[in-house]
N, CA, C and O atoms as CSV, one atom per row, in Angstrom:
chain,resi,resn,atom,element,x,y,z
A,1,TYR,N,N,20.934,-48.777,17.784
A,1,TYR,CA,C,19.820,-47.839,17.678
A,1,TYR,C,C,19.541,-47.545,16.219
A,1,TYR,O,O,20.434,-47.154,15.468
A,2,LYS,N,N,18.292,-47.735,15.827
A,2,LYS,CA,C,17.915,-47.545,14.427
A,2,LYS,C,C,17.026,-46.315,14.289
A,2,LYS,O,O,16.054,-46.149,15.026
A,3,MET,N,N,17.373,-45.461,13.338
A,3,MET,CA,C,16.581,-44.245,13.104
A,3,MET,C,C,15.273,-44.628,12.406
A,3,MET,O,O,15.297,-45.320,11.389
A,4,GLN,N,N,14.145,-44.188,12.938
A,4,GLN,CA,C,12.865,-44.472,12.286
A,4,GLN,C,C,12.623,-43.495,11.149
A,4,GLN,O,O,12.992,-42.322,11.212
A,5,GLU,N,N,11.992,-44.019,10.111
A,5,GLU,CA,C,11.665,-43.140,8.992
A,5,GLU,C,C,10.451,-42.296,9.348
A,5,GLU,O,O,9.462,-42.802,9.878
A,6,ILE,N,N,10.537,-41.025,9.056
A,6,ILE,CA,C,9.425,-40.121,9.348
A,6,ILE,C,C,8.833,-39.659,8.024
A,6,ILE,O,O,9.527,-39.095,7.178
A,7,ALA,N,N,7.541,-39.907,7.862
A,7,ALA,CA,C,6.877,-39.458,6.634
A,7,ALA,C,C,6.844,-37.938,6.628
A,7,ALA,O,O,6.714,-37.308,7.678
A,8,SER,N,N,6.960,-37.361,5.462
A,8,SER,CA,C,6.943,-35.912,5.369
A,8,SER,C,C,5.590,-35.371,5.830
A,8,SER,O,O,4.548,-35.940,5.503
A,9,ALA,N,N,5.604,-34.299,6.572
A,9,ALA,CA,C,4.371,-33.726,7.113
A,9,ALA,C,C,3.460,-33.247,6.001
A,9,ALA,O,O,2.239,-33.371,6.101
A,10,THR,N,N,4.039,-32.701,4.944
A,10,THR,CA,C,3.196,-32.215,3.849
A,10,THR,C,C,2.504,-33.374,3.155
A,10,THR,O,O,1.354,-33.247,2.734
A,11,GLU,N,N,3.191,-34.503,3.031
A,11,GLU,CA,C,2.571,-35.665,2.398
A,11,GLU,C,C,1.369,-36.138,3.209
A,11,GLU,O,O,0.327,-36.469,2.645
A,12,ALA,N,N,1.516,-36.168,4.527
A,12,ALA,CA,C,0.425,-36.603,5.392
A,12,ALA,C,C,-0.764,-35.658,5.269
A,12,ALA,O,O,-1.914,-36.096,5.274
A,13,LEU,N,N,-0.485,-34.364,5.158
A,13,LEU,CA,C,-1.562,-33.391,5.024
A,13,LEU,C,C,-2.272,-33.509,3.688
A,13,LEU,O,O,-3.500,-33.444,3.620
A,14,ILE,N,N,-1.500,-33.682,2.630
A,14,ILE,CA,C,-2.081,-33.614,1.304
A,14,ILE,C,C,-2.933,-34.826,0.975
A,14,ILE,O,O,-4.014,-34.677,0.404
A,15,SER,N,N,-2.473,-36.026,1.320
A,15,SER,CA,C,-3.199,-37.160,0.791
A,15,SER,C,C,-3.822,-38.035,1.845
A,15,SER,O,O,-3.165,-38.916,2.400
A,16,HIS,N,N,-5.087,-37.799,2.127
A,16,HIS,CA,C,-5.824,-38.709,2.986
A,16,HIS,C,C,-6.364,-39.844,2.128
A,16,HIS,O,O,-6.596,-40.947,2.624
A,17,GLY,N,N,-6.562,-39.578,0.862
A,17,GLY,CA,C,-7.085,-40.606,-0.020
A,17,GLY,C,C,-7.322,-40.067,-1.402
A,17,GLY,O,O,-7.200,-38.868,-1.654
A,18,LYS,N,N,-7.662,-40.969,-2.295
A,18,LYS,CA,C,-7.935,-40.587,-3.681
A,18,LYS,C,C,-9.437,-40.389,-3.848
A,18,LYS,O,O,-10.246,-41.092,-3.244
A,19,LEU,N,N,-9.782,-39.429,-4.670
A,19,LEU,CA,C,-11.186,-39.188,-4.983
A,19,LEU,C,C,-11.629,-40.083,-6.136
A,19,LEU,O,O,-10.841,-40.400,-7.028
A,20,THR,N,N,-12.883,-40.482,-6.108
A,20,THR,CA,C,-13.496,-41.147,-7.253
A,20,THR,C,C,-14.134,-40.059,-8.107
A,20,THR,O,O,-15.065,-39.381,-7.672
A,21,ILE,N,N,-13.622,-39.896,-9.330
A,21,ILE,CA,C,-14.080,-38.829,-10.224
A,21,ILE,C,C,-14.487,-39.456,-11.558
A,21,ILE,O,O,-13.742,-40.250,-12.132
A,22,TYR,N,N,-15.665,-39.096,-12.040
A,22,TYR,CA,C,-16.123,-39.612,-13.338
A,22,TYR,C,C,-17.011,-38.589,-14.013
A,22,TYR,O,O,-17.479,-37.695,-13.307
A,23,PRO,N,N,-17.296,-38.624,-15.317
A,23,PRO,CA,C,-16.520,-39.399,-16.289
A,23,PRO,C,C,-15.129,-38.791,-16.424
A,23,PRO,O,O,-14.955,-37.583,-16.256
A,24,ASN,N,N,-14.170,-39.602,-16.718
A,24,ASN,CA,C,-12.793,-39.115,-16.777
A,24,ASN,C,C,-12.055,-39.822,-17.902
A,24,ASN,O,O,-11.743,-41.004,-17.757
A,25,PRO,N,N,-11.761,-39.163,-19.014
A,25,PRO,CA,C,-11.994,-37.732,-19.273
A,25,PRO,C,C,-13.480,-37.403,-19.411
A,25,PRO,O,O,-14.304,-38.276,-19.687
A,26,GLY,N,N,-13.799,-36.130,-19.214
A,26,GLY,CA,C,-15.172,-35.668,-19.303
A,26,GLY,C,C,-15.239,-34.343,-20.032
A,26,GLY,O,O,-14.255,-33.875,-20.605
A,27,HIS,N,N,-16.452,-33.731,-19.997
A,27,HIS,CA,C,-16.614,-32.481,-20.736
A,27,HIS,C,C,-17.307,-31.376,-19.926
A,27,HIS,O,O,-16.700,-30.341,-19.654
A,28,ASP,N,N,-18.552,-31.584,-19.544
A,28,ASP,CA,C,-19.330,-30.512,-18.901
A,28,ASP,C,C,-19.474,-30.626,-17.394
A,28,ASP,O,O,-19.686,-29.625,-16.710
A,29,VAL,N,N,-19.359,-31.851,-16.871
A,29,VAL,CA,C,-19.620,-32.081,-15.448
A,29,VAL,C,C,-18.515,-32.942,-14.852
A,29,VAL,O,O,-18.059,-33.904,-15.470
A,30,ILE,N,N,-18.089,-32.582,-13.636
A,30,ILE,CA,C,-17.176,-33.419,-12.862
A,30,ILE,C,C,-18.008,-34.010,-11.724
A,30,ILE,O,O,-18.508,-33.279,-10.870
A,31,ASN,N,N,-18.152,-35.326,-11.718
A,31,ASN,CA,C,-18.848,-36.007,-10.622
A,31,ASN,C,C,-17.794,-36.525,-9.650
A,31,ASN,O,O,-16.838,-37.191,-10.049
A,32,VAL,N,N,-17.980,-36.211,-8.372
A,32,VAL,CA,C,-17.025,-36.625,-7.336
A,32,VAL,C,C,-17.808,-37.383,-6.270
A,32,VAL,O,O,-18.850,-36.920,-5.805
A,33,ILE,N,N,-17.295,-38.556,-5.887
A,33,ILE,CA,C,-17.910,-39.320,-4.802
A,33,ILE,C,C,-16.966,-39.288,-3.611
A,33,ILE,O,O,-15.820,-39.728,-3.709
A,34,LEU,N,N,-17.448,-38.767,-2.485
A,34,LEU,CA,C,-16.642,-38.694,-1.269
A,34,LEU,C,C,-16.681,-40.015,-0.521
A,34,LEU,O,O,-17.635,-40.784,-0.639
A,35,THR,N,N,-15.639,-40.266,0.243
A,35,THR,CA,C,-15.622,-41.447,1.098
A,35,THR,C,C,-16.567,-41.228,2.277
A,35,THR,O,O,-16.901,-40.092,2.612
A,36,ASP,N,N,-16.989,-42.318,2.897
A,36,ASP,CA,C,-17.947,-42.241,4.005
A,36,ASP,C,C,-17.404,-41.534,5.230
A,36,ASP,O,O,-18.172,-41.065,6.069
A,37,ASP,N,N,-16.063,-41.451,5.341
A,37,ASP,CA,C,-15.499,-40.837,6.549
A,37,ASP,C,C,-15.229,-39.350,6.401
A,37,ASP,O,O,-14.634,-38.741,7.290
A,38,ALA,N,N,-15.653,-38.755,5.297
A,38,ALA,CA,C,-15.482,-37.305,5.131
A,38,ALA,C,C,-16.550,-36.579,5.948
A,38,ALA,O,O,-17.734,-36.906,5.867
A,39,PHE,N,N,-16.120,-35.586,6.739
A,39,PHE,CA,C,-17.067,-34.797,7.530
A,39,PHE,C,C,-17.642,-33.684,6.657
A,39,PHE,O,O,-16.899,-32.846,6.145
A,40,LEU,N,N,-18.955,-33.675,6.490
A,40,LEU,CA,C,-19.618,-32.641,5.702
A,40,LEU,C,C,-19.860,-31.420,6.578
A,40,LEU,O,O,-19.987,-31.580,7.792
A,41,PRO,N,N,-19.931,-30.211,6.033
A,41,PRO,CA,C,-19.690,-29.882,4.620
A,41,PRO,C,C,-18.197,-29.911,4.291
A,41,PRO,O,O,-17.348,-29.880,5.181
A,42,VAL,N,N,-17.901,-29.971,2.999
A,42,VAL,CA,C,-16.516,-29.960,2.551
A,42,VAL,C,C,-16.275,-28.756,1.657
A,42,VAL,O,O,-17.198,-28.227,1.039
A,43,ARG,N,N,-15.026,-28.337,1.600
A,43,ARG,CA,C,-14.623,-27.294,0.656
A,43,ARG,C,C,-13.969,-27.983,-0.529
A,43,ARG,O,O,-13.275,-28.988,-0.373
A,44,TYR,N,N,-14.195,-27.436,-1.712
A,44,TYR,CA,C,-13.551,-28.018,-2.892
A,44,TYR,C,C,-12.817,-26.946,-3.672
A,44,TYR,O,O,-13.112,-25.756,-3.560
A,45,ARG,N,N,-11.844,-27.397,-4.472
A,45,ARG,CA,C,-11.080,-26.482,-5.321
A,45,ARG,C,C,-10.712,-27.227,-6.588
A,45,ARG,O,O,-10.293,-28.384,-6.539
A,46,ILE,N,N,-10.870,-26.563,-7.723
A,46,ILE,CA,C,-10.434,-27.105,-9.012
A,46,ILE,C,C,-9.282,-26.236,-9.482
A,46,ILE,O,O,-9.443,-25.032,-9.684
A,47,THR,N,N,-8.099,-26.859,-9.656
A,47,THR,CA,C,-6.931,-26.102,-10.108
A,47,THR,C,C,-6.359,-26.744,-11.362
A,47,THR,O,O,-6.517,-27.944,-11.589
A,48,ASP,N,N,-5.693,-25.929,-12.170
A,48,ASP,CA,C,-5.011,-26.487,-13.341
A,48,ASP,C,C,-3.623,-26.960,-12.920
A,48,ASP,O,O,-3.244,-26.821,-11.757
A,49,MET,N,N,-2.873,-27.512,-13.854
A,49,MET,CA,C,-1.569,-28.081,-13.526
A,49,MET,C,C,-0.554,-27.024,-13.096
A,49,MET,O,O,0.469,-27.365,-12.501
A,50,GLN,N,N,-0.814,-25.750,-13.384
A,50,GLN,CA,C,0.070,-24.671,-12.951
A,50,GLN,C,C,-0.306,-24.168,-11.555
A,50,GLN,O,O,0.368,-23.300,-11.001
A,51,GLY,N,N,-1.381,-24.716,-10.992
A,51,GLY,CA,C,-1.783,-24.328,-9.648
A,51,GLY,C,C,-2.783,-23.195,-9.576
A,51,GLY,O,O,-3.128,-22.746,-8.484
A,52,HIS,N,N,-3.266,-22.715,-10.742
A,52,HIS,CA,C,-4.271,-21.643,-10.728
A,52,HIS,C,C,-5.636,-22.216,-10.378
A,52,HIS,O,O,-6.061,-23.220,-10.950
A,53,THR,N,N,-6.325,-21.570,-9.431
A,53,THR,CA,C,-7.661,-22.018,-9.040
A,53,THR,C,C,-8.689,-21.510,-10.043
A,53,THR,O,O,-8.748,-20.315,-10.332
A,54,HIS,N,N,-9.501,-22.428,-10.574
A,54,HIS,CA,C,-10.557,-22.066,-11.523
A,54,HIS,C,C,-11.913,-21.983,-10.853
A,54,HIS,O,O,-12.787,-21.235,-11.291
A,55,GLU,N,N,-12.088,-22.756,-9.783
A,55,GLU,CA,C,-13.337,-22.680,-9.031
A,55,GLU,C,C,-13.092,-23.214,-7.632
A,55,GLU,O,O,-12.266,-24.105,-7.431
A,56,ALA,N,N,-13.820,-22.660,-6.660
A,56,ALA,CA,C,-13.743,-23.139,-5.283
A,56,ALA,C,C,-15.100,-22.905,-4.650
A,56,ALA,O,O,-15.838,-22.005,-5.051
A,57,GLY,N,N,-15.421,-23.714,-3.668
A,57,GLY,CA,C,-16.714,-23.545,-3.012
A,57,GLY,C,C,-16.909,-24.566,-1.918
A,57,GLY,O,O,-15.968,-25.228,-1.479
A,58,VAL,N,N,-18.168,-24.683,-1.482
A,58,VAL,CA,C,-18.533,-25.588,-0.401
A,58,VAL,C,C,-19.624,-26.525,-0.910
A,58,VAL,O,O,-20.520,-26.107,-1.643
A,59,GLN,N,N,-19.541,-27.784,-0.517
A,59,GLN,CA,C,-20.565,-28.775,-0.860
A,59,GLN,C,C,-21.039,-29.453,0.417
A,59,GLN,O,O,-20.265,-29.646,1.355
A,60,THR,N,N,-22.321,-29.812,0.445
A,60,THR,CA,C,-22.894,-30.423,1.645
A,60,THR,C,C,-23.332,-31.864,1.411
A,60,THR,O,O,-23.957,-32.463,2.286
A,61,GLN,N,N,-23.017,-32.429,0.252
A,61,GLN,CA,C,-23.408,-33.810,-0.041
A,61,GLN,C,C,-22.198,-34.648,-0.395
A,61,GLN,O,O,-21.152,-34.111,-0.759
A,62,ARG,N,N,-22.331,-35.973,-0.289
A,62,ARG,CA,C,-21.247,-36.890,-0.645
A,62,ARG,C,C,-21.088,-37.063,-2.145
A,62,ARG,O,O,-19.980,-37.273,-2.640
A,63,ASP,N,N,-22.201,-36.973,-2.868
A,63,ASP,CA,C,-22.134,-37.081,-4.329
A,63,ASP,C,C,-22.152,-35.666,-4.896
A,63,ASP,O,O,-23.184,-34.995,-4.889
A,64,ILE,N,N,-21.011,-35.228,-5.380
A,64,ILE,CA,C,-20.845,-33.838,-5.798
A,64,ILE,C,C,-20.832,-33.759,-7.320
A,64,ILE,O,O,-20.151,-34.537,-7.989
A,65,LYS,N,N,-21.601,-32.802,-7.861
A,65,LYS,CA,C,-21.596,-32.521,-9.302
A,65,LYS,C,C,-21.066,-31.105,-9.482
A,65,LYS,O,O,-21.671,-30.144,-9.008
A,66,LEU,N,N,-19.940,-30.982,-10.164
A,66,LEU,CA,C,-19.351,-29.659,-10.391
A,66,LEU,C,C,-19.460,-29.305,-11.862
A,66,LEU,O,O,-19.188,-30.136,-12.729
A,67,ASP,N,N,-19.856,-28.076,-12.141
A,67,ASP,CA,C,-19.949,-27.602,-13.521
A,67,ASP,C,C,-18.546,-27.397,-14.059
A,67,ASP,O,O,-17.737,-26.689,-13.459
A,68,ALA,N,N,-18.259,-28.028,-15.206
A,68,ALA,CA,C,-16.936,-27.883,-15.816
A,68,ALA,C,C,-17.039,-27.313,-17.216
A,68,ALA,O,O,-16.042,-27.252,-17.935
A,69,GLY,N,N,-18.229,-26.896,-17.614
A,69,GLY,CA,C,-18.447,-26.389,-18.961
A,69,GLY,C,C,-17.586,-25.186,-19.309
A,69,GLY,O,O,-17.222,-24.997,-20.470
A,70,PHE,N,N,-17.256,-24.368,-18.311
A,70,PHE,CA,C,-16.481,-23.137,-18.542
A,70,PHE,C,C,-14.981,-23.397,-18.613
A,70,PHE,O,O,-14.230,-22.519,-19.037
A,71,LEU,N,N,-14.527,-24.584,-18.209
A,71,LEU,CA,C,-13.090,-24.857,-18.160
A,71,LEU,C,C,-12.529,-25.128,-19.551
A,71,LEU,O,O,-13.175,-25.803,-20.353
A,72,PRO,N,N,-11.332,-24.612,-19.851
A,72,PRO,CA,C,-10.689,-24.976,-21.115
A,72,PRO,C,C,-10.244,-26.440,-21.076
A,72,PRO,O,O,-10.054,-27.003,-19.999
A,73,SER,N,N,-10.079,-27.049,-22.242
A,73,SER,CA,C,-9.590,-28.428,-22.300
A,73,SER,C,C,-8.249,-28.523,-21.589
A,73,SER,O,O,-7.430,-27.608,-21.677
A,74,GLY,N,N,-8.022,-29.630,-20.883
A,74,GLY,CA,C,-6.751,-29.813,-20.193
A,74,GLY,C,C,-6.898,-30.703,-18.986
A,74,GLY,O,O,-7.930,-31.344,-18.784
A,75,LYS,N,N,-5.838,-30.734,-18.175
A,75,LYS,CA,C,-5.805,-31.566,-16.966
A,75,LYS,C,C,-5.991,-30.691,-15.737
A,75,LYS,O,O,-5.487,-29.570,-15.671
A,76,TYR,N,N,-6.724,-31.223,-14.764
A,76,TYR,CA,C,-7.040,-30.478,-13.544
A,76,TYR,C,C,-6.865,-31.344,-12.307
A,76,TYR,O,O,-6.968,-32.569,-12.360
A,77,HIS,N,N,-6.597,-30.674,-11.193
A,77,HIS,CA,C,-6.616,-31.317,-9.880
A,77,HIS,C,C,-7.920,-30.907,-9.210
A,77,HIS,O,O,-8.320,-29.744,-9.263
A,78,VAL,N,N,-8.574,-31.870,-8.583
A,78,VAL,CA,C,-9.733,-31.581,-7.741
A,78,VAL,C,C,-9.298,-31.904,-6.320
A,78,VAL,O,O,-8.860,-33.017,-6.031
A,79,VAL,N,N,-9.423,-30.912,-5.432
A,79,VAL,CA,C,-9.013,-31.084,-4.036
A,79,VAL,C,C,-10.237,-30.856,-3.160
A,79,VAL,O,O,-10.951,-29.865,-3.313
A,80,ILE,N,N,-10.466,-31.785,-2.244
A,80,ILE,CA,C,-11.574,-31.677,-1.300
A,80,ILE,C,C,-10.972,-31.650,0.099
A,80,ILE,O,O,-10.085,-32.445,0.410
A,81,MET,N,N,-11.453,-30.736,0.945
A,81,MET,CA,C,-10.991,-30.697,2.328
A,81,MET,C,C,-12.204,-30.669,3.248
A,81,MET,O,O,-13.110,-29.855,3.075
A,82,ASP,N,N,-12.211,-31.572,4.234
A,82,ASP,CA,C,-13.326,-31.551,5.175
A,82,ASP,C,C,-12.982,-30.670,6.376
A,82,ASP,O,O,-11.867,-30.160,6.491
A,83,LYS,N,N,-13.966,-30.501,7.268
A,83,LYS,CA,C,-13.751,-29.549,8.365
A,83,LYS,C,C,-12.746,-30.035,9.390
A,83,LYS,O,O,-12.312,-29.255,10.237
A,84,SER,N,N,-12.361,-31.314,9.336
A,84,SER,CA,C,-11.319,-31.783,10.245
A,84,SER,C,C,-9.928,-31.554,9.650
A,84,SER,O,O,-8.919,-31.869,10.281
A,85,GLY,N,N,-9.877,-30.997,8.415
A,85,GLY,CA,C,-8.590,-30.676,7.805
A,85,GLY,C,C,-8.031,-31.767,6.915
A,85,GLY,O,O,-6.946,-31.612,6.354
A,86,ARG,N,N,-8.761,-32.880,6.776
A,86,ARG,CA,C,-8.273,-33.940,5.897
A,86,ARG,C,C,-8.531,-33.579,4.444
A,86,ARG,O,O,-9.516,-32.918,4.116
A,87,ARG,N,N,-7.620,-34.030,3.572
A,87,ARG,CA,C,-7.731,-33.713,2.147
A,87,ARG,C,C,-7.785,-34.966,1.302
A,87,ARG,O,O,-7.176,-35.989,1.615
A,88,TRP,N,N,-8.542,-34.850,0.212
A,88,TRP,CA,C,-8.578,-35.886,-0.810
A,88,TRP,C,C,-8.271,-35.196,-2.135
A,88,TRP,O,O,-8.691,-34.062,-2.363
A,89,THR,N,N,-7.544,-35.878,-2.996
A,89,THR,CA,C,-7.190,-35.273,-4.277
A,89,THR,C,C,-7.486,-36.235,-5.409
A,89,THR,O,O,-7.503,-37.452,-5.224
A,90,GLY,N,N,-7.717,-35.677,-6.573
A,90,GLY,CA,C,-7.918,-36.485,-7.758
A,90,GLY,C,C,-7.564,-35.668,-8.988
A,90,GLY,O,O,-7.543,-34.438,-8.951
A,91,LYS,N,N,-7.287,-36.369,-10.075
A,91,LYS,CA,C,-7.013,-35.687,-11.355
A,91,LYS,C,C,-8.201,-35.900,-12.271
A,91,LYS,O,O,-8.838,-36.953,-12.262
A,92,TRP,N,N,-8.485,-34.879,-13.062
A,92,TRP,CA,C,-9.579,-34.944,-14.019
A,92,TRP,C,C,-9.104,-34.327,-15.322
A,92,TRP,O,O,-8.379,-33.333,-15.319
A,93,VAL,N,N,-9.515,-34.921,-16.439
A,93,VAL,CA,C,-9.126,-34.421,-17.760
A,93,VAL,C,C,-10.371,-33.965,-18.500
A,93,VAL,O,O,-11.344,-34.709,-18.616
A,94,LYS,N,N,-10.332,-32.721,-19.006
A,94,LYS,CA,C,-11.419,-32.237,-19.857
A,94,LYS,C,C,-10.994,-32.434,-21.294
A,94,LYS,O,O,-9.948,-31.948,-21.722
A,95,ASP,N,N,-11.836,-33.169,-22.050
A,95,ASP,CA,C,-11.472,-33.409,-23.451
A,95,ASP,C,C,-11.953,-32.293,-24.357
A,95,ASP,O,O,-11.730,-32.340,-25.567
């Protein structure tokens, strides 16, 4: 009898896929392209590497433009969650 490997539940929740984010690094705007299987509308969150949320909201389109002009220079996580609970994540750098 062989024990099957079980993927961690948190890993399954967190990563449904990678986001396409450009320009990266960027300055004033974060452009995000959602995959075709994302159910709209989606919720988004921009957090810094310490986990502090800088902006959150709802988007109703696949091609998302987020204002990043107010963010200090640094590295950020962009997290998108659709209404079925799936998540996509990406990293973005503000120069």
